[in-house]
C-alpha positions, 0 to 999 in steps of 0.5 A: 914539787909540781908532781907532789902539787898535782897528787895533793890536790888531785880531786880538786884539779880533776872536778875543776878540769871536767867542770870547765870542759862541761861548761865550755861544751855547754856554751858551744852547744847552747849557741848552736840551739839558740841560732837554730831557734832564732833561724826558725823565727826568722831572725838573724843569727848572734855571735858566740860572745853575744850568746855567752852574755845573754840571759839565755845562757845566764839562766841555764847555768845559774838554775843548775848552780843554784839547785847544787848548792842548795843541796849542798847548804841543806846536807851540811846543815842536816849532817850536823843535826840529824844521823843516819845509822849505817851511813858513812856520810853520818855521825854516830847516833848520839853525837848529834849537834854542834859538838864541844869546843874541845872536839871542835879543836876552838878557842882554848882547846885549838892546836898551834897548827889550828887556823887563826880564827879558830883560835881567837875566839869571839865573832871571828871564831863563830864566823869561821865555825859557820863558814862553809855553810855561810858560803854554801847559802850565799852562792845558792842565793846569788845563783837563784837571784841570777836565774829569776832575772835571767829567766824573766828576760827570757820569759818576757822575750817569748811573750814579746814574740807572741805579742803578749805583754811583759811581766814584772820579776814578782809575777815571774817569781810565782809563774809555772815556768819559774817553778817548773825550772826550779823544782825540776832541779831541786828534785833530782838533787834531793833524790841523789843525796838520799839515794847516796846516804841510803845506798852507803849503808848497804853497799861498798866502794873499795878504796873510796873515802865515801864508802865504809870498809868493805868488811865493816857491819852495815850498821856502822856509821863511822867513815874509814880512817 
């Protein structure tokens, strides 16, 4: 039973494990870096848990999270309406759009084992039909808000160290510091998604669900079964 659970959820468990390892590593590295910064300014060091609860740690985490979830939100939306001939990440040319209830197995076309909200119809089916994008956008929005608020605290701490007046949240949102932090993350995410879309047309990885079969023609857009 345990072995079956691990096998059936291997990908999720693998990425959860390396995520936890990475964020713990980030916490310790950030803690050491912060105390080095404080020492350079002649200030007392802080405890590990004070750092974990600080705006500096929050903004470093949130600015990466919001860019990742923005990437996925845009990718999910784009794959509904846009196609790329030859990409394993794309529907067939001509299949753009939300597709029919029959194709999506909703309402009277749902199967006996379909999720309940796919069968009931009305607003619940409408919400469930877009639930993936809804959740991704909400996480992006909350991460962006956390980044902006945490970044404001950090920016005002640095202004105070230089004897300059604090700025408001609205002022920080239009500041070069905020948009420099934000756009350097966005551009890398957009590049990664675009590169994956383009590379998957001509390149292959045997056994990967993200790749077409090795012998599939370049122009074929369907993923392997």
